[in-house]
N, C-alpha and C positions, 0 to 999 in steps of 0.2 A: 505493499501501500505505500501513497505517495502523499505528504499534503505540503501544500505551499505554506508558510508563516510568516508574512511579510512583516515582524516585528522582531525578526530574528535578525539582529545586524552587528554582532559581536563574536567573536572565538570565545569569550567567555558566557556568554549567553546561550552558545552552542554547548561549549563544555555540561553547562548546567544541566540543560535541556535532557542531552543525550544520561547523565547519571540518573536524573529524575526516572528516566524511561526504565532504563535498565536496573534502578531500582526494586521498581514494581512487576517488570518482565524480563528476570535476569537472561531467560535465554532468544531475546529479541537480538536480531541482526538489524543495527540501525547505522545510516549512514546520512550527514548532513552536510548539504552544499551550499554552504554557504554565499556563495556569488551569485546563484537561482534562488537562494531561500527556499530551498527545498528539505524535506525530511525524508527518504526511504528505509520503510522500516520492513523486515520479513518476520513473522510470526503468528504462532497460532492463537493469539488475544484478536480480538474482535478491533476494526477501525475504530466504531464509539472508544472503547478504550485508550487507546491513544488519544484521541480527539481531548477528552477528558483531561489527561495527562498535561498534554502542553497549552490547553486554555487556565489550566490551576495553576501552570507556571508564569501565567501572566501575559502570555502569547496569543495572540489572533491568527485562525484560519479562514484562509482566502480560498 
């Protein structure tokens, strides 16, 4: 699954978001492209789970 996160504007924010996702879903494969502000996640968990985690860290999804 892929999410566009326009509020992802620094390496620190991307690292923090990845840590939050992996804390909740440790088996997820998370790749963040800071230039395009996209997060690609491979996981058994639902897209809704990741949407909630992204929003809970103060980001927006478009």
